[in-house]
Each structure stands twice: as structure tokens, then as C-alpha cells.
LUMNU-496066 format. One record per residue (C-alpha): residue number from 1; x, y, z. Coordinates in steps of 0.25 Angstrom, whole numbers, plus 5000, padded with zeros to 4 digits. Example, Ala and Ser with C-alpha at 12.3 -4.5 7.8 and 13.67 -1.06 7.14 Angstrom:
residues 2
1,5049,4982,5031
2,5055,4996,5029
This chain:
residues 252
1,5339,5367,5239
2,5348,5366,5251
3,5341,5366,5264
4,5347,5377,5274
5,5355,5368,5283
6,5361,5361,5268
7,5365,5377,5265
8,5371,5379,5280
9,5379,5367,5279
10,5385,5370,5264
11,5388,5384,5268
12,5397,5379,5280
13,5403,5368,5272
14,5406,5379,5264
15,5411,5388,5277
16,5402,5397,5274
17,5397,5406,5285
18,5386,5403,5290
19,5375,5410,5301
20,5374,5405,5313
21,5360,5407,5313
22,5358,5400,5300
23,5368,5388,5305
24,5359,5386,5317
25,5346,5386,5311
26,5348,5370,5311
27,5346,5371,5325
28,5332,5373,5335
29,5331,5387,5339
30,5336,5384,5352
31,5351,5381,5349
32,5349,5392,5338
33,5347,5401,5349
34,5360,5398,5357
35,5368,5396,5346
36,5378,5407,5347
37,5381,5405,5361
38,5384,5390,5360
39,5387,5385,5347
40,5397,5389,5337
41,5396,5399,5326
42,5396,5393,5312
43,5408,5403,5308
44,5416,5398,5322
45,5414,5383,5316
46,5419,5387,5302
47,5432,5394,5308
48,5434,5383,5315
49,5432,5372,5306
50,5441,5380,5295
51,5452,5380,5308
52,5451,5367,5309
53,5453,5361,5295
54,5464,5371,5293
55,5473,5363,5305
56,5467,5349,5300
57,5456,5346,5310
58,5448,5334,5307
59,5440,5331,5318
60,5433,5342,5327
61,5427,5339,5339
62,5418,5351,5346
63,5416,5350,5362
64,5402,5353,5365
65,5397,5354,5352
66,5383,5359,5355
67,5374,5358,5343
68,5385,5355,5334
69,5385,5369,5326
70,5401,5369,5326
71,5401,5353,5323
72,5391,5355,5310
73,5398,5369,5306
74,5412,5361,5305
75,5408,5348,5300
76,5402,5355,5288
77,5413,5365,5285
78,5424,5354,5287
79,5416,5342,5281
80,5420,5334,5293
81,5412,5329,5304
82,5414,5337,5316
83,5412,5332,5332
84,5405,5338,5342
85,5402,5333,5356
86,5390,5340,5365
87,5384,5335,5378
88,5370,5340,5376
89,5362,5330,5370
90,5352,5341,5362
91,5363,5348,5356
92,5369,5334,5351
93,5356,5333,5343
94,5356,5347,5338
95,5367,5346,5333
96,5367,5332,5326
97,5352,5337,5320
98,5360,5350,5315
99,5372,5342,5310
100,5363,5333,5303
101,5355,5345,5296
102,5368,5352,5291
103,5373,5338,5288
104,5385,5340,5296
105,5395,5329,5300
106,5395,5331,5313
107,5397,5321,5325
108,5389,5326,5338
109,5394,5320,5350
110,5384,5319,5362
111,5392,5318,5375
112,5403,5325,5385
113,5418,5327,5381
114,5420,5313,5390
115,5414,5306,5379
116,5421,5309,5366
117,5437,5304,5362
118,5443,5318,5359
119,5455,5311,5351
120,5443,5310,5339
121,5447,5324,5336
122,5458,5332,5331
123,5450,5347,5335
124,5441,5351,5344
125,5431,5364,5344
126,5430,5370,5357
127,5419,5382,5358
128,5419,5383,5374
129,5412,5371,5376
130,5412,5370,5390
131,5409,5385,5394
132,5396,5383,5396
133,5399,5375,5409
134,5401,5388,5416
135,5392,5396,5409
136,5379,5400,5418
137,5369,5392,5416
138,5360,5403,5408
139,5372,5404,5399
140,5372,5386,5397
141,5364,5380,5385
142,5356,5372,5395
143,5358,5363,5406
144,5358,5348,5399
145,5371,5344,5403
146,5381,5347,5414
147,5387,5360,5414
148,5398,5364,5424
149,5412,5369,5428
150,5416,5355,5431
151,5410,5350,5417
152,5418,5362,5411
153,5431,5358,5417
154,5429,5343,5414
155,5427,5346,5399
156,5438,5356,5397
157,5449,5346,5405
158,5443,5337,5392
159,5445,5344,5382
160,5457,5350,5387
161,5463,5335,5388
162,5458,5333,5374
163,5466,5344,5370
164,5479,5341,5379
165,5478,5325,5371
166,5475,5329,5357
167,5484,5327,5347
168,5493,5338,5340
169,5485,5346,5331
170,5473,5344,5338
171,5464,5357,5334
172,5456,5365,5344
173,5446,5377,5341
174,5440,5385,5352
175,5429,5394,5352
176,5427,5402,5365
177,5437,5397,5370
178,5438,5381,5375
179,5439,5385,5391
180,5450,5375,5394
181,5464,5374,5391
182,5471,5371,5378
183,5484,5363,5380
184,5497,5371,5375
185,5500,5360,5364
186,5488,5369,5356
187,5491,5381,5349
188,5481,5391,5345
189,5480,5393,5330
190,5470,5401,5325
191,5461,5410,5332
192,5451,5421,5329
193,5438,5428,5335
194,5427,5421,5331
195,5412,5421,5333
196,5411,5424,5348
197,5424,5422,5352
198,5437,5417,5347
199,5441,5404,5340
200,5454,5397,5341
201,5460,5387,5334
202,5470,5377,5343
203,5479,5365,5338
204,5489,5356,5346
205,5502,5357,5342
206,5508,5345,5348
207,5503,5332,5355
208,5506,5331,5369
209,5500,5336,5382
210,5501,5351,5386
211,5509,5358,5396
212,5499,5370,5397
213,5487,5375,5390
214,5479,5389,5383
215,5466,5394,5389
216,5457,5402,5380
217,5454,5415,5387
218,5444,5424,5380
219,5451,5429,5368
220,5464,5423,5371
221,5471,5412,5376
222,5482,5409,5387
223,5492,5399,5389
224,5493,5393,5404
225,5506,5401,5405
226,5499,5414,5402
227,5489,5409,5412
228,5497,5405,5423
229,5504,5420,5421
230,5491,5426,5423
231,5488,5419,5435
232,5501,5421,5442
233,5500,5436,5438
234,5486,5438,5445
235,5491,5428,5456
236,5501,5438,5457
237,5493,5451,5456
238,5482,5445,5466
239,5494,5443,5476
240,5499,5457,5475
241,5485,5463,5476
242,5484,5456,5489
243,5496,5460,5494
244,5492,5474,5490
245,5480,5473,5497
246,5486,5468,5509
247,5496,5479,5509
248,5486,5490,5507
249,5478,5486,5518
250,5476,5497,5530
251,5482,5491,5542
252,5471,5489,5553
């Protein structure tokens, strides 16, 4: 008779839907409790894996992998090793234990972005990996690692540099946005409402450095030209408002 973990793993290998509450039973209760907030739903991971396979991605890095949920689901569904990097050591331990139970080919790296060679990968999965830095302490997972605006900006700049230097056909999938700038050398190929936000697939159209960027804003995304036009309009409206206030002010 198959164990529950083997049953779940086989279902994911067939790309069958598995409830998150069922998948998450492999984790300790405390992790199960916050899974819906911090880690990728099974259905989102399956869709991402299908998209990446369709465009030929072979080596995927999950940035801020947490307890390895995306990595485990994606590796089982694709029958490929999926790599995740996570700075919290206790989450890396939980990820490795869960991957072992599901017999999933996952590489769980403990460290920061500065410790990894991004050129190893032709695809990146970004589930708003640095947003926690800007959250209220009550909304953060824990205080075991540095969380700050400075750290957020450093990590965003690192991933932006990875994407800018990556070769053509590199894929990026974002969920709940990336938080940083996606170079204009990338083209958005797919997007769909999924889970609690939008899932988007971007692919680099050509090698070379970008002259502009896209920024995901809520349900939409804007080019740097659109953002500059908005900024100019706001500045103009602010100027007009100040002039009207000056003109309408009664004389003393």
C-alpha cells in the first residue's frame, strides 16, 4: 500500500490537482498554519511548471524558496531537479525533510543571493521574494534574519542585474509581482489570474543590456516610458494646483 506522501507525489507527477492542505501535511503544524500566506499554492506551481516546460526551461531557481513547496511540486511535475535558495536555516531544514519524504529531486541552498551563481539557471521563479522586508513586523514570518528596506533594495538590484545579464530565452515567472524592474529586453508571454494574484511569464527576447524596464503594478504592468509620462503628468498637475492656490488666496 502506498504511503500518503507517495500517493501525493504520484498525483503531482501526473500533474493532478492536490489540495494544499493535503500537500502541507508533510510540514510541522507551525509551517502549515502560515503556508497560505508565505508559500506557493500547488496549483500555481503546476501552472508555472507547465509554462516553463513549454518554453524549454531546464534549470529553475526559486528565489526565497522558504520550505521548498514550489521546488518540490515543480521537480515532481517536471522530473527535473529544481533549486531553491533560502536564507532561514530552519526553513531549509524543513524543505530538505519534505523533499525527502516526497522523494523529490530538489536542491535546497542555505544562503543569500550573493552566494549563488545565477548563470547556472535559465529560469527564475519570483513569488514577491523581498516584500517581507517592507512589511510590518506583525506580518513578517519571524525575526531570525535581517529584514530592512536596505536589504530589500540590495536584493532587488541583485536580481535585476541577473536578469539584465542573462542570455536570450531566459524565463522569469512572477507571482504577486517581483517588486523590482524587469528589463525591457523581456517580453511577457503569458499572464493569468491565479491563486490570490496574477501569474506572469516573461522571456528575454535578445541578449544585451536593456535601455528600459517594466514594473508590475497591482493587476497591470507599465513600461518605463509610461511611468515617466505619469510622473510628468503628476508633476504638472501638482504645479497647476500650487499656482491655483496662490492665485485664489485672498489678499491680506
